[in-house]
C-alpha angles and dihedrals in degrees: 000000000000105000133050132185117201112196108204129040099207119122098286094043090050092045089053091050089054099046094042096047094098090052100060138048088226137006120196116203119198118206124194092215112066093203090054089051090052093049095046089050092049099039102024089228134098099228093184107045107016111017120179098037127101122232114216119257090233090061110101112213122198143153088216114098094198092054091049098044105038112114099348122140100210127041114195113185120199107175136129111278094245089062101048098091098045090045095050090048088055091046096048099094090061099041119107136194092240091060123102116220127211121187115202094174119125115204147052133270108251103218099037100027087223124153115241094256090052091053091050092050091049092053099044102034096082087061100038138325106272126213103230132186129179126222121206144142143106106328137147111191094223092057093045091050090049086058092242111163109276132184120198143162130251111193137185141148084230101074095194090053092053092048093048092054091043089058092045099050105031117105142151094291101026115063119186128198121197126232134182093208111085090161092059092042095051096041090051091049091050103041095044088068091058092050089046090062087057091049089054091052090054090050092047091052093047093234097151137222103313098069092040091059092046090049095051093046095046090040088057090052091055093047089050097048091051096046092050092047088056094049102270129131123258091219091063091063090055090060139067097295091051119024095016096052091041093055093048094047093046098047107028120094091217092067111114092200092052088050091056089054092048091052095047091053089053090058103259119142118246096238089053090051095048092046092057094052124094093200138047120265097209093196091072093066095030092064090066094047092042094052092050092045091049090050092049091051094041090238120152112232106163096166092050089048094053091047088054092050092049097046101039106026100034099247112173112253094231091050087053090054093047092050091053093048094048098050117127111289117251145151122286 
């Protein structure tokens, strides 16, 4: 593959443009904000979402979807989950059957409870059947842009599509493993953000390492139960897109979702926290969708339920912890 379009110039989209630059003759990066596109083009830096890192001169930056999409072989979308549907509807006139699609979005659509790859398929399928893969795993954009060693998963029910993307994106600092379980990969990438908010609460309250280990372990159990109920594979959640991403997001200081939990534990209101953030913390919206999806599938997800009550109904963080600790005793 020679050409790549990256849809979304946030921190992760920009980091991908940087790390993948040696792999393509041209990368086209689409930015929602026209003024940001202009500044990146002029300064070769994303001063809003990823300052301090240089974007390759061969990366074309634009606010025009037609310019970015026309003639490319690979389309990689890196946008918040609530924008996936509307953006692909806008992109549809320039999408072609020969294109390969990669979704790097972590979240669920609120109204439909669909995963990002399902949304993409639903939008494009009336025109042609798209070949879709999903990219997920333990990644902080700053570390990827710094070319630190990174391992990640590319997944698709279409094995040849996953292998094609793997070969196209892999490099010395960016290792990809294939998976045939996009359900497990996407559920892991979505629910880990919810658990990470809880991890931030523990950090903000200064409760130490014991509860953090318990939260990660029991959070993994919730992710796995939901993924399996939806048709995913339990082993996927033990890998990079499940446990790996969960550990990173719960323990790393660069995690936006963890930061939300820290600030809630310190007494700040959710609206104030969100208003002060430049980028989206996907876990906030995902809690609502995850609770509804769990109820639909008759899956028990007590951590997710308490995060939902805390975020959307004002439950005190300490009370949420008490409720979890005093649940009916049972076997592991």
